[in-house]
MARFIDO-950458 format. One line per field, with one value per residue: x, y, z of N, C-alpha, C, CB in turn; residue number from 1; residue in three letters. Coordinates in pm, 1 decimal, m for minus. Last residue first. Glycine has a CB too. Layout:
N
n_X = (X ...)
n_Y = (Y ...)
n_Z = (Z ...)
ca_X = (X ...)
ca_Y = (Y ...)
ca_Z = (Z ...)
c_X = (X ...)
c_Y = (Y ...)
c_Z = (Z ...)
cb_X = (X ...)
cb_Y = (Y ...)
cb_Z = (Z ...)
i = (NUM ...)
aa = (ala ...)
This chain:
71
n_X = (597.2 905.7 883.9 982.6 1144.9 1300.5 1329.5 1146.1 967.6 1191.8 1445.7 1387.9 1120.5 1190.3 1420.5 1254.5 1067.9 1259.0 1346.4 1109.1 1077.0 1304.2 1168.7 1037.8 1156.9 1326.5 1113.6 1026.3 1226.4 1275.0 1007.0 1026.1 1259.4 1123.2 948.9 1082.3 1197.4 976.6 896.4 1127.9 1059.3 810.2 917.4 1106.4 927.1 772.7 939.5 1021.1 729.6 724.6 937.0 852.7 613.2 669.6 1052.0 1325.7 1605.4 1695.7 1865.7 2097.6 2203.7 2036.7 1716.4 1436.3 1354.4 1032.9 881.7 739.0 407.4 224.4 59.8)
n_Y = (m5238.1 m5272.6 m5243.0 m5470.5 m5684.0 m5984.5 m6271.8 m6460.5 m6362.7 m6302.5 m6250.6 m6075.8 m5914.3 m5771.0 m5613.8 m5476.4 m5353.2 m5183.5 m4984.5 m4884.3 m4793.7 m4610.6 m4396.3 m4275.7 m4199.0 m4012.2 m3832.5 m3756.5 m3637.1 m3365.6 m3288.7 m3176.0 m3004.8 m2813.0 m2731.4 m2616.7 m2417.7 m2236.0 m2182.0 m2034.0 m1803.2 m1768.0 m1659.7 m1448.8 m1261.6 m1229.2 m1101.5 m816.3 m754.0 m689.3 m477.0 m325.5 m207.5 m137.8 m120.2 m236.5 m297.6 m574.1 m766.7 m1046.5 m1306.6 m1324.6 m1113.8 m1011.8 m711.6 m466.8 m223.7 86.2 141.2 120.1 m163.9)
n_Z = (m378.3 m566.9 m938.4 m1175.1 m1275.9 m1235.6 m1502.8 m1622.2 m1792.8 m2084.6 m2151.6 m2394.2 m2315.2 m2056.8 m2188.5 m2373.0 m2170.0 m2016.9 m2193.0 m2205.6 m1950.5 m1957.3 m2205.6 m2026.2 m1790.2 m1922.0 m2051.1 m1790.4 m1640.9 m1825.2 m1764.5 m1511.9 m1537.6 m1676.2 m1524.8 m1319.5 m1467.7 m1476.2 m1211.3 m1183.1 m1336.4 m1222.5 m983.5 m979.1 m1138.7 m917.5 m751.6 m872.9 m848.9 m597.6 m559.1 m693.3 m567.7 m354.6 m322.0 m65.9 106.6 192.3 407.2 355.2 248.4 42.3 77.6 146.8 111.4 255.5 127.7 206.3 100.3 m115.7 m27.9)
ca_X = (546.8 812.0 961.9 884.9 1203.1 1150.0 1356.0 1252.3 944.5 1137.3 1498.1 1452.7 1182.1 1129.0 1453.8 1323.9 1056.4 1192.7 1436.1 1198.7 984.6 1303.9 1329.0 1003.5 1014.4 1371.7 1216.6 889.2 1183.4 1361.2 1029.3 934.8 1287.9 1227.6 932.3 1019.3 1286.3 1051.3 822.7 1139.8 1201.0 852.2 806.2 1133.8 1027.0 685.7 863.3 1131.5 827.7 631.5 889.6 984.1 630.7 612.6 891.0 1216.8 1433.7 1717.4 1764.0 2088.3 2268.7 2141.7 1834.1 1540.6 1340.7 1214.6 919.9 867.2 485.1 261.9 m25.4)
ca_Y = (m5106.7 m5306.7 m5200.1 m5416.3 m5510.8 m5906.3 m6171.0 m6491.6 m6389.5 m6345.5 m6318.9 m6159.9 m5983.7 m5902.0 m5706.0 m5545.5 m5410.1 m5319.4 m5101.3 m4926.1 m4869.2 m4714.1 m4506.4 m4339.4 m4308.0 m4078.8 m3904.4 m3831.2 m3719.1 m3480.8 m3316.3 m3249.2 m3127.7 m2887.3 m2813.6 m2732.5 m2535.6 m2308.5 m2268.5 m2187.6 m1848.0 m1756.6 m1730.9 m1556.3 m1328.6 m1267.3 m1197.2 m988.3 m757.4 m766.3 m660.7 m336.3 m261.1 m273.4 m37.7 m174.7 m205.0 m483.6 m659.7 m916.0 m1267.4 m1360.9 m1193.3 m1089.4 m825.1 m569.7 m351.2 36.9 143.5 215.9 m21.1)
ca_Z = (m303.4 m376.2 m803.4 m1099.6 m1292.9 m1199.0 m1400.6 m1501.0 m1670.5 m1987.5 m2005.3 m2336.5 m2412.5 m2078.4 m2065.2 m2404.1 m2276.0 m1953.6 m2156.3 m2335.7 m2033.0 m1895.4 m2180.8 m2128.8 m1777.6 m1845.5 m2087.9 m1860.4 m1571.8 m1818.1 m1922.7 m1578.9 m1527.8 m1813.7 m1661.0 m1287.3 m1392.9 m1620.7 m1315.1 m1078.1 m1322.3 m1350.5 m985.7 m930.5 m1202.4 m1030.0 m721.1 m836.3 m991.5 m705.6 m506.5 m724.4 m740.0 m378.0 m326.5 m214.5 109.9 69.3 376.6 409.5 346.2 m1.8 m71.1 199.7 59.4 259.0 202.2 164.5 228.7 m117.1 m22.7)
c_X = (523.1 748.3 849.6 932.8 1073.1 1172.6 1209.6 1323.3 1007.9 1061.6 1348.9 1517.9 1270.3 1162.3 1402.3 1415.6 1133.8 1111.3 1368.9 1241.6 1047.6 1140.2 1311.1 1111.5 1002.0 1285.9 1280.7 1006.0 1086.6 1319.8 1118.3 983.3 1143.2 1238.8 1029.7 910.8 1247.5 1146.2 886.9 979.3 1159.6 994.3 836.4 1098.8 1086.7 763.5 816.1 1065.2 927.4 667.9 797.9 1005.5 736.9 605.3 815.7 1120.2 1438.7 1589.1 1798.7 1954.9 2213.6 2133.9 1976.9 1694.3 1447.0 1186.0 1097.0 883.9 638.5 369.9 93.8)
c_Y = (m5104.9 m5221.0 m5277.9 m5359.6 m5428.3 m5751.3 m6070.7 m6384.3 m6455.4 m6336.0 m6370.4 m6245.7 m6082.8 m6028.6 m5804.5 m5620.3 m5515.3 m5429.9 m5185.7 m5014.7 m4894.7 m4813.9 m4599.1 m4464.4 m4371.2 m4246.8 m4009.5 m3862.7 m3775.6 m3619.4 m3440.6 m3366.6 m3220.1 m3024.0 m2906.9 m2792.7 m2612.8 m2415.1 m2336.5 m2234.2 m2003.7 m1816.7 m1821.0 m1710.4 m1425.4 m1365.9 m1304.1 m1115.8 m873.3 m819.5 m719.0 m482.8 m356.8 m302.9 m162.3 m187.9 m158.8 m388.0 m569.2 m840.4 m1126.5 m1357.3 m1197.3 m1165.7 m929.1 m676.2 m375.8 m111.7 109.9 291.1 81.9)
c_Z = (m209.8 m471.7 m673.9 m956.8 m1201.6 m1202.9 m1321.0 m1412.5 m1559.2 m1815.5 m1988.1 m2254.4 m2433.1 m2186.8 m2081.0 m2314.8 m2366.5 m2059.9 m2075.6 m2312.9 m2131.1 m1905.3 m2096.7 m2184.8 m1924.3 m1792.0 m2017.5 m1975.1 m1689.5 m1784.7 m1921.6 m1657.6 m1495.4 m1663.9 m1703.7 m1434.5 m1381.7 m1549.8 m1440.0 m1156.7 m1263.2 m1388.0 m1140.3 m951.6 m1175.6 m1129.5 m813.5 m773.2 m994.2 m817.6 m528.8 m700.1 m790.7 m516.1 m328.1 m231.2 m20.5 99.2 302.8 351.8 482.0 192.1 m12.3 99.8 120.3 269.8 217.9 188.0 128.3 m0.2 11.1)
cb_X = (460.0 869.5 973.3 783.5 1206.0 1087.1 1463.2 1366.1 867.5 1195.6 1571.6 1465.8 1217.4 1009.3 1421.2 1363.2 1043.0 1074.0 1560.3 1299.2 867.2 1350.3 1470.2 979.6 842.4 1389.5 1292.5 711.2 1132.3 1449.3 1108.6 869.0 1400.2 1455.3 923.8 931.7 1331.7 1162.3 724.4 1134.7 1306.4 846.6 663.8 1111.3 1097.9 636.8 775.1 1266.0 925.7 542.2 870.4 1075.2 663.4 479.2 844.3 1224.6 1404.8 1714.7 1717.4 2222.8 2384.6 2245.5 1854.4 1447.9 1347.2 1337.5 846.7 973.8 422.5 158.9 m163.3)
cb_Y = (m5050.2 m5249.4 m4986.3 m5518.4 m5438.9 m5947.0 m6068.6 m6562.7 m6429.2 m6386.8 m6197.5 m6152.1 m5926.9 m5865.2 m5671.2 m5491.6 m5331.6 m5265.6 m5065.4 m4857.5 m4815.2 m4659.8 m4437.8 m4232.3 m4213.0 m3973.4 m3832.4 m3717.4 m3666.6 m3452.8 m3182.7 m3166.6 m3133.8 m2755.5 m2728.5 m2691.2 m2538.1 m2181.3 m2188.5 m2157.0 m1737.1 m1620.8 m1622.1 m1527.4 m1276.7 m1134.2 m1144.4 m962.4 m615.5 m697.5 m699.3 m240.7 m138.2 m289.6 76.0 m205.6 m46.9 m572.0 m598.0 m837.5 m1238.6 m1266.9 m1072.3 m1200.4 m805.9 m558.5 m483.8 110.8 2.7 256.1 m16.1)
cb_Z = (m329.0 m156.8 m789.4 m1086.6 m1511.1 m1029.8 m1487.1 m1559.3 m1680.0 m2003.4 m1856.4 m2347.6 m2456.8 m2102.9 m1939.9 m2476.7 m2320.1 m1838.5 m2089.3 m2386.1 m2068.4 m1756.4 m2114.1 m2221.9 m1735.7 m1753.4 m2110.6 m1914.3 m1437.0 m1734.6 m2011.2 m1657.6 m1420.7 m1894.6 m1770.8 m1138.2 m1289.9 m1734.8 m1367.9 m829.0 m1206.9 m1378.8 m974.3 m845.0 m1220.1 m1107.5 m675.0 m701.2 m1006.8 m751.5 m382.3 m644.3 m834.0 m320.8 m481.3 m333.1 231.1 m96.6 474.4 374.1 262.4 m132.2 m250.6 260.6 m81.6 385.2 109.9 234.3 373.1 m137.3 112.3)
i = (71 70 69 68 67 66 65 64 63 62 61 60 59 58 57 56 55 54 53 52 51 50 49 48 47 46 45 44 43 42 41 40 39 38 37 36 35 34 33 32 31 30 29 28 27 26 25 24 23 22 21 20 19 18 17 16 15 14 13 12 11 10 9 8 7 6 5 4 3 2 1)
aa = (ala asp glu glu leu asn ile ser ser gly phe lys ala tyr leu tyr thr lys leu met lys met lys thr glu ile ala asp leu asp asn gln lys lys asp ile glu ala glu lys glu glu lys ile arg glu leu tyr asn thr ala gly asp glu asp val thr val phe cys glu gly leu phe leu lys leu glu asp gly met)
């Protein structure tokens, strides 16, 4: 509401206005969302490769191996 805010950056507080704080938080939020999206894409790629490898191993060894996780 027009007051100055203090952001905690590293080991110190920085005094900023409300608009500056809002812009900073939005930028950080967008960076973290992009990071999460990248990690989700990496996870999807790994899961796809894992399914392909499981299919290959079951085709080669049949039911003599167990590749399923214990729940």
